[in-house]
C-alpha positions in Angstrom: -8.3 11.1 47.5 -4.7 12.1 48.0 -4.0 15.8 48.0 -0.5 17.3 48.5 0.6 20.9 49.0 4.2 22.2 48.8 5.4 24.5 51.6 8.6 26.3 52.7 9.8 27.1 56.1 8.9 30.7 56.9 11.5 33.3 57.5 10.3 35.2 60.6 12.0 38.4 59.4 9.6 38.6 56.4 6.4 40.5 57.2 3.1 38.8 56.3 2.1 41.5 53.9 5.3 41.2 52.1 4.6 37.5 51.6 1.0 38.2 50.4 2.3 40.8 47.9 4.6 38.2 46.5 1.7 35.8 45.9 2.2 33.7 49.1 0.4 33.4 52.5 1.8 32.6 55.9 0.6 29.4 57.6 1.3 27.1 60.5 1.0 23.4 61.3 0.8 21.8 64.7 -0.6 18.8 66.6 -0.6 17.0 69.9 2.9 15.6 69.3 3.9 18.1 66.6 5.5 21.4 67.5 4.0 24.5 66.0 5.9 25.2 62.7 5.5 28.4 60.7 5.5 27.9 56.9 4.8 29.7 53.7 2.4 28.5 50.9 1.6 29.6 47.4 -1.6 31.5 47.7 -2.9 30.2 44.3 -2.1 26.6 45.1 -3.6 26.8 48.6 -6.9 28.2 47.2 -7.2 25.3 44.8 -6.5 22.7 47.6 -8.8 24.4 50.0 -11.7 24.4 47.5 -11.1 20.7 46.8 -10.3 19.4 50.2 -12.3 21.6 52.6 -11.7 20.6 56.2 -12.5 16.9 56.0 -9.8 15.7 53.6 -6.2 14.8 54.4 -3.7 17.3 52.9 -0.1 16.1 52.9 2.3 19.1 53.3 5.5 18.5 51.5 8.8 20.4 51.1 11.1 17.8 49.6 12.4 16.4 52.9 9.2 16.2 54.9 5.7 14.9 54.4 3.2 16.0 57.0 -0.3 14.5 56.8 -2.7 17.1 58.1 -6.2 18.7 57.9 -7.0 22.3 57.1 -8.1 23.4 60.6 -8.8 27.1 60.2 -8.5 29.8 57.5 -8.4 33.5 58.1 -10.1 35.3 55.1 -10.1 38.9 54.0 -13.4 40.4 55.2 -14.2 41.9 51.8 -12.6 39.7 49.1 -12.8 36.4 51.0 -9.3 35.5 49.9 -7.3 33.4 52.4 -4.7 35.4 54.4 -3.5 32.7 56.8 -4.1 29.0 57.3 -3.8 26.6 60.2 -3.1 22.8 59.6 -3.8 20.2 62.3 -1.3 17.3 62.3 -2.9 14.1 63.5 -1.3 11.0 64.8 -1.4 7.7 63.0 -4.6 5.8 64.0 -6.1 8.8 65.7 -9.8 9.3 65.3 -11.2 12.8 64.9 -14.6 14.3 65.7 -15.8 16.7 63.0 -19.0 18.0 61.6 -19.7 17.0 58.0 -22.2 18.9 55.8 -25.4 17.2 54.9 -26.8 17.2 51.3 -30.5 16.4 51.0 -31.4 14.4 47.9 -34.6 13.0 46.4 -38.2 14.0 46.6 -40.5 13.9 49.6 -44.1 12.8 48.8 -45.3 14.8 51.8 -43.8 17.9 50.2 -44.6 17.2 46.6 -48.1 15.8 46.9 -49.4 17.1 50.3 -47.9 20.6 50.2 -45.7 20.2 53.2 -42.6 22.1 54.0 -39.3 20.3 54.4 -37.6 21.1 57.7 -33.9 20.6 57.8 -33.3 20.2 61.5 -29.5 19.4 61.2 -27.3 20.8 58.5 -24.0 19.4 59.7 -23.7 15.9 61.2 -21.1 15.3 63.9 -19.2 12.0 63.3 -16.0 10.3 64.4 -13.4 8.6 62.1 -9.8 8.3 61.2 -8.7 11.0 58.8 -8.4 8.7 55.9 -12.1 7.7 56.3 -13.6 11.2 56.7 -16.2 11.9 54.1 -16.5 15.4 52.6 -20.3 15.3 52.8 -23.2 13.0 53.6 -26.1 12.5 51.3 -29.6 11.9 52.8 -32.5 10.7 50.8 -35.7 12.4 51.8 -38.1 10.1 49.9 -39.1 8.3 53.2 -40.9 11.5 54.2 -44.3 10.4 53.0 -46.6 12.0 55.6 -46.6 14.9 58.0 -45.6 12.7 60.9 -42.6 11.2 59.0 -39.1 12.0 60.3 -35.5 11.0 59.4 -33.3 10.2 62.4 -29.5 10.0 62.6 -29.5 6.2 62.9 -31.2 6.0 59.4 -28.2 7.7 57.7 -26.0 5.3 55.8 -22.4 6.1 57.0 -19.2 5.1 55.2 -17.1 2.3 56.6 -15.1 3.3 59.6 -17.4 6.3 60.4 -19.5 6.4 63.6 -22.1 8.9 64.9 -21.3 11.3 67.7 -24.8 12.6 68.2 -27.7 10.5 69.5 -29.1 8.0 67.0 -32.6 9.2 67.8 -31.9 12.9 66.9 -34.2 14.1 64.2 -32.3 15.2 61.0 -35.3 16.1 58.8 -39.1 16.3 59.0 -42.1 17.8 57.2 -44.1 20.7 58.5 -47.8 20.8 57.7 -48.8 24.4 56.9 -52.1 25.5 58.3 -54.3 28.4 57.3 -54.6 31.0 60.0 -58.3 31.4 61.0 -59.3 35.0 61.3 -61.9 35.4 64.0 -64.6 38.0 63.3 -65.3 40.2 66.3 -69.0 41.3 66.5 -69.6 45.0 66.4 -71.4 46.5 69.4 -73.7 49.2 67.9 -74.4 50.7 71.3 -70.9 52.0 71.5 -71.1 53.9 68.3 -72.0 57.6 68.7 -74.4 58.8 66.1 -73.3 62.1 64.6 -75.9 64.9 64.6 -76.8 66.3 61.3 -77.5 70.0 60.6 -76.3 73.1 62.3 -77.0 73.2 66.0 -78.5 76.5 67.1 -76.5 78.3 69.7 -78.3 80.7 72.1 -77.8 84.3 71.2 -77.4 83.7 67.5 -79.8 84.9 64.8 -83.1 83.1 64.8 -83.0 82.1 68.5 -86.1 83.0 70.5 -86.1 84.8 73.9 -87.3 81.6 75.5 -84.2 80.0 74.3 -82.2 82.6 76.1 -81.5 84.8 73.1 -82.2 88.5 72.5 -84.9 89.5 70.0 -83.6 89.8 66.5 -83.3 93.3 65.3 -84.6 94.3 61.8 -81.9 95.6 59.6 -81.9 99.4 59.3 -83.2 100.8 56.0 -80.8 102.9 54.1 -82.0 106.5 53.8 -82.9 107.2 50.3 -81.5 110.4 48.9 -84.0 112.3 46.9 -82.6 114.4 44.2 -84.0 117.9 44.5 -85.9 119.0 41.5 -84.7 122.1 39.9 
């Protein structure tokens, strides 16, 4: 897949915000044998190429007199809008192999998940590989149908790689597995009745209160005084 992007040499006197306001973004390309070169790109065209190429597809930078094969190496994005504000391109040498991490896309249905109620565990999300830029895949698809039991795993060596692509990680590294969910057993703790204090019912008599006897330490209860009746004098 050939992708090209037009660029202009950047005027260092022009501020980055001035370029962005004009619908452009500042960028730079460099490599082991390529001096760092400041350039200017169309913001709209770069967004389209970035979405299509990602960081694993060769992008040929062109300006009419130069053609620079490169990879998008780094993009500075606005923290709120996510729009690209600056881009770095890495210029590789002819025949040079690059080590990159390629995203993994899991395909198919796992019988251990569908029929046994297991949970798919994606151990690795990006697989590290090595290849010439022209052979770099944008993604790698992995079929999870071999996961038929809870002890099934998919290792790196089982992944079918495109021609010219080799693994960087260990072939025995686990890429995906299935987890067997287990119900948590709640242990019932026996209750020790001897530790429970029985609450006394009724009102407890306090010495000295009404109704208490002298033997209990209280004073004899006094009879309430009778009200003196007033007799109306007969006339």
